[in-house]
N, C-alpha and C positions, 0 to 999 in steps of 0.2 A: 323616564329616560333609560336608555340602555347603554351600556359602554360599547365604544367604537369597537369593531372587528379588527383584529390584526391585519395589516396589508400583507398580500400574498406576494412572495418574492420568487420569480421564476428561476429555476436551476437549469442552467445550460452547460451540458458536459462536453468537452472537447478532448477527452481521454484518447479517442479512437484517431484524432488528427493531431492536435497540438502535443498531447501527451506522447505519441510515437516519435516525436522529434527529439525526445529526450535521450541522452547517451545510454547505450545499454538496453533500450526499449524496443521491443518488436512484437507485433501481434499478427498472428495468422488471420486469415479470412474467417476462419471457423471461430477463433478467439473473439474478434470483432463483433460477430453476430451474437455469441454467448454473452458478452458484456452488455450489448444492447437490450437483450432480453431481460438481463438482472436489473439494469438501470430502469428499465421501464417498469419493473416489479416494485420499486421503492418510490415511484413516483416523479422520477426526473422528467422535466417538462420538454427539453430539447436535447437531442444527441446529435452531435456533429460527427458524421460518418467518414469524412474525408474530402479530398479534392478530386472530382471524377476525371480530371485530365492528367492527373500526375502519375499514375501507375495502374496496371491492370487489376491489382488487387482492389483498389478503390472502386473501379468500374464494376467489378463483379460484386462488391459489397452493396452497391445501390440496386443492383438487379435482385440480389437474393433477400435483401432486407425487406422488400415488398411482400415477400412470402411469410414473414413473421406475423403472428397475431398479437401486435402491440396494442395494449389497452390504453395507454395514456400518452406516451412520449411521441413527439414528432421528430422525425429524421430531418437533418439539415445537411445540405451540400455546401461545401465551402470554395470560394474562388476569389480571385482578384478582379479588379475593374478591367474593362476591355483595354486593349492596346491603343496607343496613340494613332491618330490618323486613319482609323477604321471604325466603321459602324459596329455597335454592339451585336447586332443581328449577323454580322459577317465574321465575328471573332469566334475562333474554335473554343476558346475557353468558356465564353458565354454560352455558346451552343451545348457544350458538355454539362454545364450546370443544369440548363433547362431540360436536356435529354435524360438526366438522371431521375427525373420524375419525383424529386424530393419535394415535400409539401412546403419547406422551407428553405430558402437560399440565403446564405450569408456572404455578403460582398465586403472585402477589405479594400479600403482606399487611402490614399495618402492625405495627411492632415497638416503634417509639419511643412512649412515651406521649404525647409532645408532640403527634404527628401524630394520635393517637387522639383526644386531647381537643380540640385546636384546629383540624384539618384535617377529619377525619371527622365530629367532634362526636357521637360515640356513646359509650355507657358502655364501660369497659374490659372488662367482661364480655361485652357484645355483640360487640366486636371478636374476642374469643377464640371465640365461637360461629361468627362469620362465617367465620373460618379453618377451624375444624374442619368445618363444614357444607359449605364450598366443596370442601375436599379430599376429603371423604367422597363427595360427589355425584359428582365427576369419576372417583373411584377406582371407584365403582359402575358406570360406563359400561364398564369394562374396561381403562381406560388406566392407565398408571403415572403417578404424580403426584409432582412435585417442587415444594417450597416456597421461594420466594425471600422471605427475611426482609429486607424493605426498611429502610434506615437502621439496620441491626442493631447496628453498633459504636457509633453515637451513642446508640441506644436502651439498649444494654446499660451504657454508662457512666452514663446518667442514672437508670436503674432496672433493675438487673440482674435482680431477681426477677421483673418483669413481662415482660421480654424473654425470660426462660426459659419463662414461661407460655405465650407465643405459639408457641414452638417445641413445647412439649408438646402443644398444641392441634393442630398440623399432624400430630404423631406419631400422635395418637389419631385423626386423620381418615384416616390411611393413608399418608401421604407417605413416600416411600422416600429422598428427598434433602432435607436441610436446607441452603440456601444462604445464607451469610452475605454480605449486600450492604453495601458501603461505597459508599452512594449518593451522599453529598455529596463523596466522594473526598478527604477531608482526614485520614484515619487514617494513622498511621506503622507501619512493619513491626513494631516491638516490640510495640505494642498489639494488632495483629492476631494476632500468634503467641501472645501472653498470653492473649487472649480465647477464641481457638480451644481452646487447652489447658484453660482453665477450663470451658468448656462441657462438655467430655468428662468432666471430673471431676464436675461438678454436675448432669448430665443422664443419666438411665438410658437409653441408646440401644440400640434392638432391634438385632439382628445385621444385618437387612437395610437399616438406615438408614446412608447415608453422608453426610459432610459435604462441602460445596462452598463456594467463594468467588466473589464477583462484585464487582469493583472499578473504580472510576472514577478518572481520572487528574488531578483537580483540584490535587493536590499534587505532581504529577510522579512518583508512586510506584505506579501501578496494577500494573506488572509485579513490582516488589520486594514489594508487599503480597500479591500472589497467591502468590509463591514462599514468603513468610513463613507464609502460611496453610497450604500443602502441608507445610512443615516442622512445622507445628503439628499437622497430623492431617488436613487436608482432602484428599479423594481426587477431587475434581471442580474444575476451573477454568472459569469462564465468561469469555467476552471476544469481541473481534472481531478479524478479520484486519486488520492494520495499525493496530490501536488506534482506529479510527474510532468516533465516537459523540457523544453529547449533550455540549455544552460542551467541554471539553478532551479527551474520548474515554474509551475503556475500556481495560482491559489488552490489550496487543497479544499475540494468541495466537501469532503467528510468534515472538516473542522468548521468550514463555514456554515454548513447546514446546523451542525450541533449548536454553534453559537447563536444562530438565528432562532432556534426553537427553544434552547434551554436558557439562554441569557437575555434574549431580546424578545421573548415570546409574548409580551404584553403588547407589542407593537408590530411584529413580523411573524410570518409563518412561512413554511416551504415543505416541499415534498409531500408524500402520502401521510396520513395520520399515523399509520403503524411503521414509518420508515426509520425512526430514531434506533429502536432496538435492533435494527439490521445493519447498522452503519459498520460495526466491527466486522460482521460477515462480509460485507461489500468490499471494504477495504483489502481484506485478505484474499477474496476471490480475485481481485484485479492484480494483486501482487503474484498470485499463483499462476495465472495466465500470462502474465508479463514476464514470468520467470525472474522476478526481483525479490530480494530479501526484504521482508517487512522491517520496518524501523520501530525498534523497541520504544523509542521515546516519542513517537508520534502522539499528538494530543488525542485524547478521548479513546482511541482504538488500539494504540500501540501495547504490546504485552507488558511494558513498564508504566503505562499510564496510570495504573492503580496498584503499584507494587510498592511495598513498603519494607524497608531494609533496617533502618536505625531502630534500635530497641525502644527508644522513647516515643517514636512515631507509632510503632506497633501497638505500644500499651494505650496510646491515646485513641487510636482508630477503634481498637476493641471496646472502648468505653463509649466514644461518640464519633461514629464514622466520618461525619462532615467536618470533624476538627482538622483532618489532613486530606480531605477529598472534596473538591469544589462542586461536583456531581456525583450521583450514585453511578458505580459501573455498570449496573443493570440497564440503566436509561439509554445507553448506547450500545448495549449487547456485549459488554466487556465483563470481566471479572476481577476481583481484588485478588491479589498475590501477596502472600507474606513470604518475604525472602529470607534465607537462612545463610549467614556468612560470619566472618570473624568479627564484623560489626554488630552482629545481632546481641540481643539480650535473651533471658530466659523466656521473655513474653513472646518472641518469635517461635521458639520451640513449642511452646504451648499452643499458640495460635495456629501454627502449621498443621501438626499432627498430633497434638496432646490428646484429643478425644479418640483418634483412631487407635492409638497405642496405649491409652489409659495412662497417660502420664501427665494429664492437665493440672493436677494438684501435686505432682511429685517433683518438688523443686531440686532435690538431689540428683534425680535422673536427668533432668533438664540441665543442670550444670555439667553433668558428666558428657552429655551429648554436645554441648556448647564448647567444652574444652577440647573434644575429639575434632570438632569441626574447625577451630581455631588452629589446631595443630596441622590438619591436612590442608588447610588454605595457605598456611606457611609454606607448604610444599609445592603449591601450585594448583591445588584443587579449587573448584568453583561451584558450589552446589546449588546456586540460585538458578542455574540453567539445566540442572540435572536433578529433577525431583526423585526419580526412581533410585538413584544412587543414594540420595539423602535418606529415604526410606530404609534402604538395605543398611546404611550406617546406623540408623536407631536400632534395627533388628540386632546387629553386631554388638552394640553397646549393652543391649538388654539381654543379650544371649539367646535370642530367639531366631536368628538366621538359620535357614535350612540349608542343607548341603545336599545337592542332587547328583554329584559325581566326585570321584576322587582323581585328580589329575596326576598322570605320570610324566608326559612331556608333550611338547609340540615342537615342530621345526619346519622350516621353509627351504625349499631348494628353488634358486632362481637360475635359469639357463638363458644366457644371451649370447648369440653368435652374430658376426657382422652380416647385414642385409638380412636378417630374419627376425620375425617377431619374437619378443621375449616371452618364455613360457615360465609359469610359476606353479609349484606344487606344494600343497600344505599337508603336513602329516600330524595326525593327533592320535595320542594313545591315553586312554582313561578307563576307569572303572565305573560302570553304571548299574545301580541295582545289583551288585556282585558279579556282573559280566564284564569281561575285558572287551573294550571296543578299540580297535586299531584301524584307522581309516586314512585314505589319501584322496585328495580332491585337487583338481586344476582350477586356476582362477586367473583374473586379469591382472592380479598382484598378490602379495603376501596376505593381505588382510582378507580379500575376497576368497582366495585358497583355503585358508584357514577357517573361516566361516562355514565354508562348504564342508571341510572334514568334520568340523564340530557337529554340524547338523546331521551329518550321516551317523555320528556316534550316538546322538541324543534322541532323534525322531523315533526309532523303533521302540523306545521306552516312554517317550513323551511327545505324542503326535501333534499336541497342540502347538508346538514350536514352529510348525509349518505355517501358521497364521502370522508370524512376526516377520515384518518386512522392513528393510532399511529404507529410511525416508530422507535423512539428511546426515552428512559427515562433515565435521569441522575440526581443523588442526590449527593450533596456535602455540608459538614459541613461548615458553614461560620466563626463561631467563636468557635473553638474547646475547648478553655480554659473555656467555660461555661458547658462542658461535656454534659450529656443527655438533658440539657435544651437549648442546642446551637440552633441558627438559621440554617436552611437548605436552600440551593438553589437548585431548581428543575428546569431543562431545558428539555422541551419536544420537540421532533420534530415530526410534523405530515406530512403526504404526501397527496396530492389531486390533481385533475385535474381541470383546469380552461381554458375553451375554446379549450379542447383537448389537452392541454399542462401539463405535469406533473410538479408540483412545491412543494416545501418544506416550511413548516410553522414552525419556531422556536420561542417558547415563554419561559418565565421564571417566576417563583413565589418564593418568599422568605418569610419564616415564621418560628416561633419556632415550629410550628405544620406542620408536613410533609403532612399531609392531605389538610391543608389550603394552603400550597404553591403549591401543585399539582392542587388543584381546581383553583386556580389563573391562573396557566399556561394553563389548559384545557380550561377555559372559555374565556381566552385571545385569544386562537387559534380559537375557534369557532366565536368569535366576529369578528376577523380580516377576517375570511373567509366570514362571512356575509357582512361585509362592502365591500369586493371586488365583491361580486356576486349579492346582492339584489338590 
C-alpha cells in the first residue's frame, strides 16, 4: 500500500480584476501583462484578466495576453449573467466575453433571493434561466465556464433551497466549477465548512464539476475561510496577491498557498513545486507594480514576519530557530532579521553584526553600543528600519568610523513669487581630500538641491557616489505635542550596486529641522557607501 497523494488545490488569481477594485490600486496594461507572466511562472492555474466590456484597458489586455507564451496558467474573462428579457446570444456583455477568446469564462450570478427580488427585481425563475442561459452560451463558444455564486453563504442561510437551485442551473448550463462567494466577507470559518459539506450532500455533482471558494476579508477571516472551505471539500481558491481588493480586500493567495503547502501539505498541494521560495519575491513584485507600500506584518512574506526584537526572543532563536519561528524564513523566500532598539539585549547586537565587527564575544562593547542606541532612541531615532545608520553607529562607538570630508556649511535659498514656480538653490562648502569644494545646485526643494550640491562636491573625488540613487523617502513626526516645532524622523532608502549586486542602504536622521534631518540621512548613506567601497 502507498500513502494517498495530496489533493491538488487550484489557485485562481483575480488580482488584475478584483484586486484593482481596492482603494488606491491601479495597474496599467503593461503592469497587468507583467503580473500575468510572473504568476504563470510560479504555477498559478487561472488568472482573471478583467471584464472585457468594462473598459478599453481590459479589451486590450485580452488581445495582447494572447501573444504571451504562458506555460501553465489559463486566462479567464469575467462577466455577469445576461440581462433580463434578452437572449444571452444577443447580450453585448455575453458577446464581449466570448469575443475575448479567453479559454475560461467566469460568470457571476445572483444566489441570494434578496438580491434577486430587491436588486435585480426579476422573478426567481427568470434569474435561474439567466444563469443557465449565460453559462450555456459561453460554453457553446468552446470556452470552459466557471460559475461564481455571488453572496452564496448569505443566500444559503436565508433560503437554502433557492441557493441550491441557482447552482443546479449553472450545472445544467455546463459550468465545470461552482465557486461559493462570501461577497460581504462576514462569514465565519465554521459556517463556511459546514455549508460546503452540506452542498456536497444535497447536490448531485457531476464528476467534472469541482467546488471553489472566493472570500472577502471584511471580518478579517478571508484566509481562514478559504482554508476552511478547502477542508470542507473545495478544490479551488480564488483570491489576490497580498489580499488587495475592494473594501478590506480578498483572501491573500500568498498566505493561502503557504498554509496549504507548509501546514496542510500531507493532504493538499498547490502551485508549482518550486513556487514557495518565490512567494516573497511575488508579493513584493505586485506591491511595486501597484505602487503600494508592502505590509511589514504580512504573514510569511512581510519584512517583519521573521523579525526578532526582544532580547529574550533573539537569544532563543539563536539557540533553536523554530522556538520562535513557525516555519523557516527561507521556505518562503524571506529572511530572518534581528532588530536593534531600546528593547534589545546584548544578544541582538551580537546576532546582528557581532561577527562583522568582531565583537561577538565582546560583552563590554555590546553594552556600550546598546546604551548608545537606547539614548538615541529616546531622542527619536529608530534603527530597526535604518541598518546602515546602525552600522555607522557601531563604527562610531568603536572609533573606526572614517571621515571623507570636513564640513564648513550648507544653506538653502528658496524663492517664491506669486503665480510663478518656487525655485530652490542649495549651497555646500566643504573640504575633500585637502581641497575646498564650494558648489551650488538647483532642485525641486531644499533636500533635492542640497543633495545635488553635495554630489558636485564629492563625485570628483569619489565617483562611485554616482551609483547611489534615492529609492524612498519617509518623514514622521516624533513628538506631535510640540506641534510645528516637533522633531521629525526622516528615513531614506537608497539603492546601489556593489560588485554587481544590487543592495539597499537605509539611513535615518532626526531633528526639529526637516532639512537637517534629511541632510543627516543623506550624508550617512554616502558615508556608508564609501566605507564599503573605498
